[in-house]
N, C-alpha and C positions, 0 to 999 in steps of 0.2 A: 177696550175693543172686545167684541163678542165674536164667536165663531159660528158659522152657518154652513150647511151643506145644501148646495143647489143641485137638484135633480134636473137634468136638461134633456129634452127631446127636441128633435129638429122638425121643423115644418118642411114642406116641399121646397120653399124658398131657401130655408136654412141649409138643407142638404146640398142644393145647388151651390150656395156660397162656400160651403166647406169643401166641396169637390174642386172648386176653382182656387181656393186658398185655405189650406188646412189650419192656418193660424188665425182664421177670421174671428174666433171667440176672443182670443187674447188681444188681437189687434183692436177689436171693437172696445174692449175694456180700456185700453190705452187711450183711444180716441174720446171716450166718454169723460175722462179726466176727473173721476170722483175722488175727492180727498178723504171722504169718510167711509170708503169701502174699497176692497181690492181682493182679487183672486189670488190665493196662496198656492193652489195646485189645481190642475185640470187633468182629468183622466177619462179616456174612452172606455166604456164598459159594455159587456154583453148582457142582454136581457131586455126588459121592457123600457129601459131608458138608454139614451145614447152616450151621455157624458155625466160625470159627477165633478163638481167644482167645490173646493173648499174656499169659503169666502170669509174674510174678516171685515166686520162692519162696526161702526160706532154704536148702532142700536137697531131695533126692529124696523124702524121707519127708513133708515139708510139702506138696510138690506133689501127691503121691499122696493124702494126706488131704483136701486141698482139692478135687481132682477127684472123689473118691468122695462127699464131702458135697454138692458142687454137683450131681452127677448124681442123688443120692437126693432132694434137696429140690426140684429144678427139673424132674425127669422127663427127664433127659438121659443119653446114653451118651457117654463121653469116652475119648479116647486121648491120653495125655500123652507128648510128645516133648521130650527135653532139646535146647535150642538152643545150639550151640557157635559163638561168634563166629569168623568166618573168619580174623581176625587170629591166633587161637590156632593154627590149622592152618598158617598161613604161618610163624609162629615156629618150629614144630616142623620144618618143611621146611628152614628156614635153618640150624638147628643140626645138620643132617645125620643125623637119626635114620633108620637104614636100614629100620626097620619101618614108617615112615610117609612113604615117598617119594611125590612127586607122580606123577600118571598119565603126564605127559609124560616123566618119567625112566624109567618102567617100560615104556612103549610101544615103545621102541627095543631093549629087551632081547631077545637071541636072534636078532636080524636080522643079516645079513651084508652 
């Protein structure tokens, strides 16, 4: 399973639904019955988005299907971001892959 971050903004319809039932997003997830994707956490946030959800899904296709269906059913707009554990980035740097060097290694390049 992979982890994704869903950035969620509400449509006019979605705002109405949330005012009527504050659990509409989680209730919609339950009604969808996806076996290959589930919300691990849901947070209301301040700023240019309304909610952030932490999603676990089998793969990119499952995450995309989940986000699309959640958006249609609950009146939401979503942006799905794959979340890469920082340890994976550190493992790559330790193995010396020149395509993925850390910023500290690159910042000194070209200076005398």
